[in-house]
C-alpha positions in Angstrom: -34.6 -13.6 -45.9 -34.3 -10.4 -47.7 -35.2 -7.5 -45.2 -34.3 -9.0 -42.1 -31.6 -6.8 -40.9 -33.6 -3.8 -41.4 -36.3 -5.3 -39.2 -34.2 -6.1 -36.1 -32.4 -2.4 -36.3 -36.0 -0.7 -36.1 -36.9 -3.1 -33.3 -33.6 -2.2 -31.5 -34.2 1.6 -32.5 -37.5 1.6 -30.9 -36.7 -0.2 -27.7 -33.8 2.2 -27.3 -35.9 5.0 -27.7 -38.9 3.4 -25.4 -35.9 2.6 -22.4 -34.1 6.1 -22.8 -37.4 8.0 -21.8 -38.0 5.1 -18.8 -34.2 5.7 -17.8 -34.4 9.2 -17.7 -37.3 9.0 -15.5 -35.5 6.8 -13.2 -33.0 9.6 -13.2 -35.3 12.7 -12.5 -37.4 10.6 -10.2 -35.9 11.5 -6.7 -35.8 15.6 -7.7 -39.5 15.7 -9.0 -42.1 17.0 -6.3 -45.0 14.7 -6.8 -47.3 17.4 -4.4 -45.9 20.3 -6.3 -47.3 22.9 -8.6 -46.2 21.3 -12.2 -48.1 17.8 -11.1 -50.8 19.9 -10.1 -51.3 21.7 -13.4 -50.5 18.5 -15.2 -53.4 16.7 -13.6 -55.6 19.5 -14.2 -54.8 19.2 -18.0 -55.1 15.5 -17.8 -58.7 15.8 -16.2 -59.5 18.5 -18.4 -58.6 16.4 -21.4 -60.5 13.7 -20.3 -63.8 15.7 -19.6 -63.2 17.1 -23.2 -63.1 14.1 -24.8 -66.2 12.7 -22.9 -68.1 15.9 -23.8 -67.2 15.3 -27.3 -67.9 11.8 -27.6 -71.7 12.3 -25.6 -72.7 15.3 -28.1 -70.8 14.4 -31.6 -70.7 10.8 -31.7 -69.5 8.8 -34.5 -69.7 5.4 -35.6 -72.6 3.3 -34.2 -72.8 5.4 -31.1 -73.9 8.1 -33.6 -77.2 6.0 -34.1 -78.2 6.5 -30.7 -80.1 10.2 -29.6 -78.6 12.7 -27.8 -81.5 12.3 -24.5 -80.3 8.5 -24.5 -76.6 9.3 -24.3 -77.4 11.9 -21.7 -79.2 9.6 -19.4 -77.1 6.7 -19.9 -74.2 9.4 -18.8 -76.5 10.5 -15.4 -76.7 6.9 -14.7 -73.2 6.0 -14.8 -72.4 9.0 -12.6 -75.0 7.8 -10.2 -74.3 4.4 -10.1 -70.2 5.6 -9.9 -71.1 7.6 -6.7 -73.4 5.3 -5.3 -71.0 2.4 -5.4 -68.6 4.9 -3.7 -66.3 5.8 -6.4 -66.3 2.1 -8.4 -65.1 3.0 -11.9 -66.3 -0.5 -13.2 -70.1 -0.3 -11.7 -70.3 3.2 -13.1 -69.2 2.4 -16.9 -71.1 -1.1 -16.9 -74.4 0.9 -15.3 -73.6 3.5 -18.1 -73.5 1.1 -20.9 -76.3 -1.0 -19.7 -78.5 1.3 -19.5 -77.6 3.0 -23.0 -78.1 -0.3 -24.7 -82.1 -0.6 -22.8 -82.8 2.7 -24.0 -81.8 2.2 -27.8 -83.4 -1.3 -27.6 -86.8 0.3 -25.8 -86.6 2.9 -28.5 -86.0 0.7 -31.7 -88.6 -2.0 -30.2 -91.5 0.4 -29.8 
């Protein structure tokens, strides 16, 4: 079986790299302040990245989503937000309502 030793070396190297970072996280976890300024900054950056990605998906979609109209995507986003807050911040309900409304709006446009 040619190439088998190289595959195992790659698997072991990948596992070592993964577990090295996890081990470092365990070692440093006692010294990190979860309510500190660094974590607040990281959370803000993460929220900003998610908001930017969502805005890009709505305004400049690719693939199948590009076949929908901007007003349909904006309406589906509004429905998703209303459902999210109406169900006391239930993420599944928001995503399901937004997806269902986008499908329904697209179906109505194509059918009419």
